[in-house]
N, C-alpha and C positions, 0 to 999 in steps of 0.2 A: 504493500500500500504506500509506504514511504517512498519507494523507488518510483512508483507511478506518479506521485505528487511532484517529485523532483523533475520528472520528464515534463510534466505539465508546466511547471515553473520555468524550465528552460525554454520550452516552446513559447511561453508568454513573453519572456525576455527577448527571444529571437524576433518575434513579431513586432515588438516595440522598438527594436533597434533601428535607427534611421540610417539611410544610405550615406556613405561618405561622398564628398564632392566628386571624387573620381568616379564612383559608381553612378552618381547622378548624371554626369556628362556621358558616361558610357551608355546609359539607358537612352538619353536623348539622341546619341549617335545611332543607336540601334533603331530607334523610331524613324530617323531620317533615311536610313538604309531601306527599311521596310516600305516607306513611302515611295522611294525611288523604284523599288521592285513592283509595287502595286501599279504605279503610274505607267510602267513599261509593259506589264504583263496582264493585268486584270482588265477585261473589257469594260466593266462599269467605271472603274477608276480612271481609265484612259479617256472616257467620254466626258468627264466632268469639267466644268468651267467655273470661274469665280461667280458667275451669275447663277448657275444651277446649284451651287453650294449654299448660297445666301440664306434661303429659307430653312435649310437644314441647320445652319449655324444658329439662327434665331431660336429654333426649336430646342437645340441643345442648351442654349443659354437659359431658357425658361425651365428646363429640367434641372439644371444646376440650381436655379433659384428655389425650386420646390425642395430639393434635397437640403439646402441651407435652412429653409424655414422649418423643415422637419427635424433639423439638427441630426441628420443621418450622415455621419462622417464617412462611413464606408461608401455611401452613394455619392457624397461630395467628391470623394477621390475618383470614382468611376466617371462622373460627369466632367470633372476637370480633364481627365484623360481624353474624353470625347472632344472637348473644346481644343485641347492641345493638338489633337489629330487634325482638326480643321485649320488651325494656324499653320501647321506644317504643310498641309495640303495646298493652301493658298500660296505659301512661299514657294513650293515646288512649281506651281503653275506660273508664278511670276518669274521664276528662273528660266523657264522654257522660252519666254519672250525677251529675256535679258533686261527685264524691268527692275526686278529685285529678287533677292534670295533670303533665306532664313538669317544669314549673317547681317544683311542690311536691316532686316526687321529688328534684330536684337541690338545692333549698333545705334539705330535711330532712337529706340526707347531708352537706351542707356544715356545717350546725349541729352534727351529731353529731361530725364530724371536729374541729371547733374545740373543742367541749366536752371531747372525749376526748384532746386534745393540749395540756393546760395547760403542758407544758414547752416548747411552741412559741408558743402564743397567750396564755400567762399567766406567772406567776412561779414555777412549780414547777420544781425542778431534778432531773434524773435522771442517773445515772452510766452506765447501759447499757440494752441492749434488754430485759433481764429486768425492770428497774424500770418500764419503759414498760408492759409487759404486766400487771404487778401493779397499776399505777395504773388501767389500762383496766378491769380487773375490779372494782376498788373504786368507780370512778365509775359503773359500771353498777348496782351495788347502791344507790348514792345516788340514782339516777334512778328508784328504785321497785321494782326487781326484788327478789324475796324470796329467790332462790337464784342462785348463779353458774351453775347448770346450766340455768337457764331458756332460755338462748340456744342450747342444743343441740337441733336439730330432731329430732322423734320419727322422721321418715321416713329419716334417714341410714342408710346401710349400717352394719352392726354394727362393722366394723373402723374405719371413719372415725369413728363415734360414740364408740368407746372412746378413740381418740386425742384427740378434742375434749374429752371429759370430763376426761381426765388433764391436758390443757393448762390447762383452766379452773380446776381445783382447785389446780393448782400455782401459778397466778397469785395465789392468796390464801394461799400458804404451806403448803398441805397436800401435802407432797412429801417424798421421800427426800432425804438430804443428799449421798450419794455413789453413783456408779454401782455400786460393789461391793455395796451393800445391795440394790439392785434385782436384781442377778445372784443373790445368795443367796436372795432371795424366789422367783425363777424356779426355782432348783434345788429349793426346798421344794415348790413347786407341782407340779413334775415328779414328785417322790417321791410326793406324794399321789395324782396321777393313776395312777402305776404301781400303787399299792396298790389303788385302786378297780377297775382293769382286772383284777387278780387275783381280786377278790371277785366279779366278774361282774355287779355292780349297774350296769345301763345308765344309770339316771338320775343316779347319783352320778358315774359316769365322764364323762358329758356335762358335768356341773357343774364337775368338776375340769379338764376339757379347756378349758372357757371361762376358768377361772382362769389356766391356762397361757398362753392366747392374750392375755389381758388383761395379764399380766406381761411377755410378749414385747413387746407394743406399748409398754408403759411403759419397758422397757429400750431400745427403739429411740429413744425420745425423748431419753434420756440420751446415746445415741450420735450424736444429731443426724441420725437417719435417719427419713425419712417412711415409715412402714410400708405405707401404701397404694401409694405409688410403688414401693417395693422389691418388693412382691408382684406388682404389675402388670408390672414389668420381668422378673420371673421367669416370669410367664405368657407374655409375648411371646417370651422366650427358648425356653421349652418348645415353644410353637406352631411356631416356626421349625425347631427340631430334629426335631420329630415329623413335620412336613410334608416335611422332607428325607428322613426314613425312608420315608414313604409314596411319595415320588417314586422312590426307589431300588427299592422293592418293585415299583412299577409297571413300571420298566425291566426287571426280572427276570421280569415276567409272573406274579408270585406274590402272592396275597392276603396281607395282614399276618397274618390269623388262621391261615394255614398255615405261617408262619415260626416257628422256634424263638426263644426269648429270646436265645440265643447269636448267632444270625444277625442279629437286630435290633440287638444290642449293637454289632456291627461298624459298622453305619451310624450308630448313635447317637454312637459315638466320633468318627467322621468328621465328623458335624455339629458336635460340640463344637470340633473343631479349626478348622472353617470360621468 
């Protein structure tokens, strides 16, 4: 029994042992070699372009986001591998047209990180994280960007885009001073929404609803809450509770549409306790 426990302990230590830098580089080289072989020999891989990979990369990114929200580190590792494969894939395609290769990708991000961290690689002094973010945005403008909002992708989901917009303008000082001011602005927007709902003007109601959501996202930033993560947690919570309700209805042999709201609420409350 003791011997078996020792074996288990050794296995646990072995699993926890991190790869050395040499092993990490060897693994990356192995991945690059595999990518070369797939690109030259596999019919599917040979056919892919930057455009055909795009939607797959977006899908992989969302899968990584799910794994992070679930705090499933084993899945995080796997999804990071999928994303790394995509990066290597894009770089291989770029090398075929002599536009860029994986070395260019790595060198460019290294240069950016060094340039954007003068408090580490230069003589700039910062007091806190907020000053780091402010310097980051100022440096981007010095690099030739005409607007701090140029770095916000047009294709981002609206909620994420609103959050990024607010982060970026706050980085150059366009921001509220106190959370209470944001809360008051939110109340103001809610009042305006209520007024437009009463008037029955659908276009204005939609506009005011957007203002309310924008203010809510801004307030979340002051509360140090990521609004995308918060909403997705609520989505997951709702799905679990509703599926519990469905399972209970199935046990009763009664379709949900035939149940009263009072009957549904009994199981909903049970789901909340679970």
